[in-house]
Jmol script that loads the backbone (N, CA, C; Angstrom):
load data "model"
ATOM      1  N   MET A   1      11.153  10.843 100.440  1.00  0.00           N
ATOM      2  CA  MET A   1      12.054  11.727  99.734  1.00  0.00           C
ATOM      3  C   MET A   1      13.178  10.907  99.107  1.00  0.00           C
ATOM      4  N   ASN A   2      13.512  11.241  97.880  1.00  0.00           N
ATOM      5  CA  ASN A   2      14.545  10.507  97.162  1.00  0.00           C
ATOM      6  C   ASN A   2      15.903  11.163  97.400  1.00  0.00           C
ATOM      7  N   ASN A   3      16.747  10.469  98.136  1.00  0.00           N
ATOM      8  CA  ASN A   3      18.073  10.996  98.469  1.00  0.00           C
ATOM      9  C   ASN A   3      19.173  10.395  97.603  1.00  0.00           C
ATOM     10  N   LYS A   4      18.802   9.629  96.564  1.00  0.00           N
ATOM     11  CA  LYS A   4      19.829   8.988  95.739  1.00  0.00           C
ATOM     12  C   LYS A   4      20.765   9.981  95.058  1.00  0.00           C
ATOM     13  N   PRO A   5      20.259  11.090  94.490  1.00  0.00           N
ATOM     14  CA  PRO A   5      21.209  12.036  93.870  1.00  0.00           C
ATOM     15  C   PRO A   5      22.185  12.637  94.880  1.00  0.00           C
ATOM     16  N   ILE A   6      21.701  12.925  96.081  1.00  0.00           N
ATOM     17  CA  ILE A   6      22.583  13.474  97.121  1.00  0.00           C
ATOM     18  C   ILE A   6      23.609  12.431  97.538  1.00  0.00           C
ATOM     19  N   ALA A   7      23.164  11.181  97.687  1.00  0.00           N
ATOM     20  CA  ALA A   7      24.086  10.109  98.063  1.00  0.00           C
ATOM     21  C   ALA A   7      25.114   9.868  96.966  1.00  0.00           C
ATOM     22  N   LEU A   8      24.672   9.934  95.714  1.00  0.00           N
ATOM     23  CA  LEU A   8      25.601   9.743  94.600  1.00  0.00           C
ATOM     24  C   LEU A   8      26.647  10.851  94.561  1.00  0.00           C
ATOM     25  N   MET A   9      26.229  12.081  94.820  1.00  0.00           N
ATOM     26  CA  MET A   9      27.197  13.183  94.887  1.00  0.00           C
ATOM     27  C   MET A   9      28.157  12.984  96.056  1.00  0.00           C
ATOM     28  N   GLY A  10      27.656  12.471  97.181  1.00  0.00           N
ATOM     29  CA  GLY A  10      28.529  12.187  98.321  1.00  0.00           C
ATOM     30  C   GLY A  10      29.562  11.132  97.991  1.00  0.00           C
ATOM     31  N   ILE A  11      29.148  10.105  97.250  1.00  0.00           N
ATOM     32  CA  ILE A  11      30.082   9.050  96.848  1.00  0.00           C
ATOM     33  C   ILE A  11      31.142   9.614  95.904  1.00  0.00           C
ATOM     34  N   ILE A  12      30.707  10.370  94.912  1.00  0.00           N
ATOM     35  CA  ILE A  12      31.648  10.908  93.918  1.00  0.00           C
ATOM     36  C   ILE A  12      32.621  11.896  94.551  1.00  0.00           C
ATOM     37  N   PHE A  13      32.080  12.889  95.266  1.00  0.00           N
ATOM     38  CA  PHE A  13      32.960  13.902  95.856  1.00  0.00           C
ATOM     39  C   PHE A  13      33.807  13.330  96.992  1.00  0.00           C
ATOM     40  N   GLY A  14      33.257  12.386  97.760  1.00  0.00           N
ATOM     41  CA  GLY A  14      34.044  11.747  98.808  1.00  0.00           C
ATOM     42  C   GLY A  14      35.209  10.960  98.235  1.00  0.00           C
ATOM     43  N   SER A  15      34.959  10.256  97.129  1.00  0.00           N
ATOM     44  CA  SER A  15      36.034   9.508  96.477  1.00  0.00           C
ATOM     45  C   SER A  15      37.086  10.442  95.892  1.00  0.00           C
ATOM     46  N   LEU A  16      36.634  11.551  95.308  1.00  0.00           N
ATOM     47  CA  LEU A  16      37.593  12.523  94.771  1.00  0.00           C
ATOM     48  C   LEU A  16      38.454  13.131  95.868  1.00  0.00           C
ATOM     49  N   PHE A  17      37.833  13.508  96.981  1.00  0.00           N
ATOM     50  CA  PHE A  17      38.601  14.081  98.085  1.00  0.00           C
ATOM     51  C   PHE A  17      39.541  13.055  98.703  1.00  0.00           C
ATOM     52  N   LEU A  18      39.111  11.786  98.768  1.00  0.00           N
ATOM     53  CA  LEU A  18      39.985  10.748  99.314  1.00  0.00           C
ATOM     54  C   LEU A  18      41.219  10.569  98.437  1.00  0.00           C
ATOM     55  N   SER A  19      41.030  10.520  97.121  1.00  0.00           N
ATOM     56  CA  SER A  19      42.195  10.381  96.242  1.00  0.00           C
ATOM     57  C   SER A  19      43.077  11.625  96.306  1.00  0.00           C
ATOM     58  N   PHE A  20      42.466  12.805  96.436  1.00  0.00           N
ATOM     59  CA  PHE A  20      43.243  14.039  96.574  1.00  0.00           C
ATOM     60  C   PHE A  20      44.077  14.017  97.851  1.00  0.00           C
ATOM     61  N   GLU A  21      43.485  13.543  98.950  1.00  0.00           N
ATOM     62  CA  GLU A  21      44.229  13.478 100.214  1.00  0.00           C
ATOM     63  C   GLU A  21      45.394  12.506 100.120  1.00  0.00           C
ATOM     64  N   ILE A  22      45.197  11.393  99.438  1.00  0.00           N
ATOM     65  CA  ILE A  22      46.269  10.403  99.308  1.00  0.00           C
ATOM     66  C   ILE A  22      47.409  10.961  98.451  1.00  0.00           C
ATOM     67  N   TYR A  23      47.071  11.659  97.363  1.00  0.00           N
ATOM     68  CA  TYR A  23      48.115  12.266  96.536  1.00  0.00           C
ATOM     69  C   TYR A  23      48.814  13.412  97.253  1.00  0.00           C
ATOM     70  N   MET A  24      48.117  14.103  98.130  1.00  0.00           N
ATOM     71  CA  MET A  24      48.714  15.216  98.870  1.00  0.00           C
ATOM     72  C   MET A  24      49.756  14.740  99.885  1.00  0.00           C
ATOM     73  N   LEU A  25      49.710  13.470 100.276  1.00  0.00           N
ATOM     74  CA  LEU A  25      50.712  12.961 101.216  1.00  0.00           C
ATOM     75  C   LEU A  25      52.120  13.098 100.634  1.00  0.00           C
ATOM     76  N   LYS A  26      52.248  12.892  99.334  1.00  0.00           N
ATOM     77  CA  LYS A  26      53.556  13.041  98.682  1.00  0.00           C
ATOM     78  C   LYS A  26      53.997  14.504  98.694  1.00  0.00           C
ATOM     79  N   ILE A  27      53.057  15.425  98.523  1.00  0.00           N
ATOM     80  CA  ILE A  27      53.392  16.853  98.566  1.00  0.00           C
ATOM     81  C   ILE A  27      53.773  17.270  99.977  1.00  0.00           C
ATOM     82  N   VAL A  28      53.095  16.701 100.973  1.00  0.00           N
ATOM     83  CA  VAL A  28      53.456  16.987 102.366  1.00  0.00           C
ATOM     84  C   VAL A  28      54.877  16.510 102.641  1.00  0.00           C
ATOM     85  N   GLN A  29      55.241  15.340 102.107  1.00  0.00           N
ATOM     86  CA  GLN A  29      56.598  14.843 102.279  1.00  0.00           C
ATOM     87  C   GLN A  29      57.602  15.783 101.606  1.00  0.00           C
ATOM     88  N   TYR A  30      57.283  16.269 100.421  1.00  0.00           N
ATOM     89  CA  TYR A  30      58.177  17.193  99.716  1.00  0.00           C
ATOM     90  C   TYR A  30      58.367  18.485 100.506  1.00  0.00           C
ATOM     91  N   LEU A  31      57.277  19.025 101.047  1.00  0.00           N
ATOM     92  CA  LEU A  31      57.378  20.249 101.843  1.00  0.00           C
ATOM     93  C   LEU A  31      58.160  20.013 103.129  1.00  0.00           C
ATOM     94  N   ASP A  32      58.015  18.825 103.692  1.00  0.00           N
ATOM     95  CA  ASP A  32      58.752  18.493 104.910  1.00  0.00           C
ATOM     96  C   ASP A  32      60.240  18.323 104.616  1.00  0.00           C
ATOM     97  N   LYS A  33      60.581  17.830 103.426  1.00  0.00           N
ATOM     98  CA  LYS A  33      61.989  17.683 103.045  1.00  0.00           C
ATOM     99  C   LYS A  33      62.680  19.034 102.962  1.00  0.00           C
ATOM    100  N   SER A  34      61.961  20.041 102.513  1.00  0.00           N
ATOM    101  CA  SER A  34      62.577  21.361 102.397  1.00  0.00           C
ATOM    102  C   SER A  34      62.858  21.970 103.763  1.00  0.00           C
ATOM    103  N   GLY A  35      62.165  21.488 104.793  1.00  0.00           N
ATOM    104  CA  GLY A  35      62.364  22.020 106.139  1.00  0.00           C
ATOM    105  C   GLY A  35      63.414  21.279 106.943  1.00  0.00           C
ATOM    106  N   GLY A  36      63.882  20.156 106.454  1.00  0.00           N
ATOM    107  CA  GLY A  36      64.898  19.417 107.203  1.00  0.00           C
ATOM    108  C   GLY A  36      64.590  17.933 107.233  1.00  0.00           C
ATOM    109  N   SER A  37      64.138  17.431 108.363  1.00  0.00           N
ATOM    110  CA  SER A  37      63.895  15.992 108.502  1.00  0.00           C
ATOM    111  C   SER A  37      62.524  15.631 107.937  1.00  0.00           C
ATOM    112  N   TRP A  38      62.396  14.376 107.491  1.00  0.00           N
ATOM    113  CA  TRP A  38      61.143  13.913 106.907  1.00  0.00           C
ATOM    114  C   TRP A  38      61.039  12.413 107.097  1.00  0.00           C
ATOM    115  N   PHE A  39      59.836  11.894 106.871  1.00  0.00           N
ATOM    116  CA  PHE A  39      59.613  10.449 106.905  1.00  0.00           C
ATOM    117  C   PHE A  39      59.975   9.872 105.542  1.00  0.00           C
ATOM    118  N   GLU A  40      60.583   8.696 105.547  1.00  0.00           N
ATOM    119  CA  GLU A  40      60.930   8.038 104.289  1.00  0.00           C
ATOM    120  C   GLU A  40      59.685   7.499 103.591  1.00  0.00           C
ATOM    121  N   ASN A  41      58.768   6.943 104.373  1.00  0.00           N
ATOM    122  CA  ASN A  41      57.549   6.374 103.826  1.00  0.00           C
ATOM    123  C   ASN A  41      56.442   7.422 103.877  1.00  0.00           C
ATOM    124  N   VAL A  42      55.760   7.616 102.771  1.00  0.00           N
ATOM    125  CA  VAL A  42      54.706   8.628 102.696  1.00  0.00           C
ATOM    126  C   VAL A  42      53.553   8.293 103.631  1.00  0.00           C
ATOM    127  N   TRP A  43      53.300   7.006 103.852  1.00  0.00           N
ATOM    128  CA  TRP A  43      52.159   6.608 104.686  1.00  0.00           C
ATOM    129  C   TRP A  43      52.382   6.930 106.153  1.00  0.00           C
ATOM    130  N   GLU A  44      53.598   7.257 106.543  1.00  0.00           N
ATOM    131  CA  GLU A  44      53.843   7.699 107.919  1.00  0.00           C
ATOM    132  C   GLU A  44      53.131   9.019 108.201  1.00  0.00           C
ATOM    133  N   TYR A  45      52.958   9.837 107.170  1.00  0.00           N
ATOM    134  CA  TYR A  45      52.232  11.100 107.342  1.00  0.00           C
ATOM    135  C   TYR A  45      50.747  10.845 107.580  1.00  0.00           C
ATOM    136  N   ALA A  46      50.227   9.756 107.028  1.00  0.00           N
ATOM    137  CA  ALA A  46      48.815   9.425 107.240  1.00  0.00           C
ATOM    138  C   ALA A  46      48.545   9.028 108.685  1.00  0.00           C
ATOM    139  N   LYS A  47      49.578   8.630 109.406  1.00  0.00           N
ATOM    140  CA  LYS A  47      49.412   8.264 110.815  1.00  0.00           C
ATOM    141  C   LYS A  47      49.414   9.478 111.737  1.00  0.00           C
ATOM    142  N   MET A  48      49.789  10.632 111.208  1.00  0.00           N
ATOM    143  CA  MET A  48      49.765  11.848 112.014  1.00  0.00           C
ATOM    144  C   MET A  48      48.312  12.276 112.216  1.00  0.00           C
ATOM    145  N   PHE A  49      48.030  12.935 113.337  1.00  0.00           N
ATOM    146  CA  PHE A  49      46.658  13.211 113.744  1.00  0.00           C
ATOM    147  C   PHE A  49      45.831  13.980 112.711  1.00  0.00           C
ATOM    148  N   PRO A  50      46.286  15.106 112.172  1.00  0.00           N
ATOM    149  CA  PRO A  50      45.426  15.839 111.225  1.00  0.00           C
ATOM    150  C   PRO A  50      45.120  15.047 109.952  1.00  0.00           C
ATOM    151  N   CYS A  51      46.127  14.379 109.412  1.00  0.00           N
ATOM    152  CA  CYS A  51      45.908  13.575 108.210  1.00  0.00           C
ATOM    153  C   CYS A  51      45.016  12.380 108.512  1.00  0.00           C
ATOM    154  N   ASN A  52      45.217  11.784 109.668  1.00  0.00           N
ATOM    155  CA  ASN A  52      44.430  10.635 110.085  1.00  0.00           C
ATOM    156  C   ASN A  52      42.959  10.996 110.208  1.00  0.00           C
ATOM    157  N   ILE A  53      42.669  12.106 110.860  1.00  0.00           N
ATOM    158  CA  ILE A  53      41.284  12.548 111.025  1.00  0.00           C
ATOM    159  C   ILE A  53      40.653  12.862 109.672  1.00  0.00           C
ATOM    160  N   ALA A  54      41.384  13.536 108.791  1.00  0.00           N
ATOM    161  CA  ALA A  54      40.847  13.876 107.466  1.00  0.00           C
ATOM    162  C   ALA A  54      40.526  12.617 106.665  1.00  0.00           C
ATOM    163  N   LEU A  55      41.401  11.622 106.713  1.00  0.00           N
ATOM    164  CA  LEU A  55      41.139  10.375 105.998  1.00  0.00           C
ATOM    165  C   LEU A  55      39.935   9.645 106.571  1.00  0.00           C
ATOM    166  N   PHE A  56      39.817   9.585 107.893  1.00  0.00           N
ATOM    167  CA  PHE A  56      38.683   8.899 108.512  1.00  0.00           C
ATOM    168  C   PHE A  56      37.362   9.595 108.214  1.00  0.00           C
ATOM    169  N   ILE A  57      37.343  10.917 108.240  1.00  0.00           N
ATOM    170  CA  ILE A  57      36.109  11.648 107.936  1.00  0.00           C
ATOM    171  C   ILE A  57      35.692  11.411 106.486  1.00  0.00           C
ATOM    172  N   THR A  58      36.644  11.432 105.574  1.00  0.00           N
ATOM    173  CA  THR A  58      36.323  11.220 104.163  1.00  0.00           C
ATOM    174  C   THR A  58      35.823   9.809 103.916  1.00  0.00           C
ATOM    175  N   ILE A  59      36.447   8.825 104.538  1.00  0.00           N
ATOM    176  CA  ILE A  59      35.993   7.441 104.391  1.00  0.00           C
ATOM    177  C   ILE A  59      34.607   7.270 104.998  1.00  0.00           C
ATOM    178  N   ALA A  60      34.344   7.925 106.120  1.00  0.00           N
ATOM    179  CA  ALA A  60      33.022   7.853 106.743  1.00  0.00           C
ATOM    180  C   ALA A  60      31.952   8.465 105.841  1.00  0.00           C
ATOM    181  N   VAL A  61      32.269   9.564 105.166  1.00  0.00           N
ATOM    182  CA  VAL A  61      31.310  10.184 104.243  1.00  0.00           C
ATOM    183  C   VAL A  61      30.993   9.241 103.087  1.00  0.00           C
ATOM    184  N   VAL A  62      32.006   8.584 102.548  1.00  0.00           N
ATOM    185  CA  VAL A  62      31.787   7.656 101.438  1.00  0.00           C
ATOM    186  C   VAL A  62      30.935   6.474 101.895  1.00  0.00           C
ATOM    187  N   ILE A  63      31.230   5.903 103.048  1.00  0.00           N
ATOM    188  CA  ILE A  63      30.460   4.764 103.557  1.00  0.00           C
ATOM    189  C   ILE A  63      29.019   5.177 103.844  1.00  0.00           C
ATOM    190  N   PHE A  64      28.825   6.332 104.477  1.00  0.00           N
ATOM    191  CA  PHE A  64      27.482   6.816 104.774  1.00  0.00           C
ATOM    192  C   PHE A  64      26.709   7.091 103.486  1.00  0.00           C
ATOM    193  N   SER A  65      27.380   7.603 102.459  1.00  0.00           N
ATOM    194  CA  SER A  65      26.719   7.853 101.178  1.00  0.00           C
ATOM    195  C   SER A  65      26.317   6.549 100.504  1.00  0.00           C
ATOM    196  N   PHE A  66      27.160   5.525 100.590  1.00  0.00           N
ATOM    197  CA  PHE A  66      26.780   4.210 100.069  1.00  0.00           C
ATOM    198  C   PHE A  66      25.557   3.679 100.799  1.00  0.00           C
ATOM    199  N   PHE A  67      25.532   3.842 102.112  1.00  0.00           N
ATOM    200  CA  PHE A  67      24.399   3.379 102.907  1.00  0.00           C
ATOM    201  C   PHE A  67      23.111   4.075 102.476  1.00  0.00           C
ATOM    202  N   ILE A  68      23.149   5.379 102.298  1.00  0.00           N
ATOM    203  CA  ILE A  68      21.961   6.127 101.870  1.00  0.00           C
ATOM    204  C   ILE A  68      21.563   5.736 100.447  1.00  0.00           C
ATOM    205  N   PHE A  69      22.547   5.547  99.574  1.00  0.00           N
ATOM    206  CA  PHE A  69      22.261   5.225  98.176  1.00  0.00           C
ATOM    207  C   PHE A  69      21.555   3.882  98.049  1.00  0.00           C
ATOM    208  N   PHE A  70      22.030   2.865  98.761  1.00  0.00           N
ATOM    209  CA  PHE A  70      21.451   1.534  98.625  1.00  0.00           C
ATOM    210  C   PHE A  70      20.247   1.307  99.533  1.00  0.00           C
ATOM    211  N   ARG A  71      20.027   2.176 100.502  1.00  0.00           N
ATOM    212  CA  ARG A  71      18.874   2.038 101.384  1.00  0.00           C
ATOM    213  C   ARG A  71      17.604   2.506 100.690  1.00  0.00           C
ATOM    214  N   ASN A  72      17.688   3.568  99.908  1.00  0.00           N
ATOM    215  CA  ASN A  72      16.517   4.099  99.203  1.00  0.00           C
ATOM    216  C   ASN A  72      16.203   3.247  97.990  1.00  0.00           C
ATOM    217  N   LYS A  73      14.921   3.139  97.707  1.00  0.00           N
ATOM    218  CA  LYS A  73      14.492   2.319  96.567  1.00  0.00           C
ATOM    219  C   LYS A  73      14.082   3.171  95.407  1.00  0.00           C
TER     220      LYS A  73
END
end "model"
wireframe off; spacefill off
backbone 0.3
color backbone group
């Protein structure tokens, strides 16, 4: 079975979601500023558990999609 189109979609959508998550860190900081205290560095939010898990899952999907894409001939 040829899984290259599925793997290619995984790479594209995984990359899009990863960039969306990275840009959303700035929005999370803005929303946190309206509530009071906030982190000065946006990447501090990436160290928080929910953001951390979301980033790791998205990176894992991209890596797994690359593996499937290059494994099939």
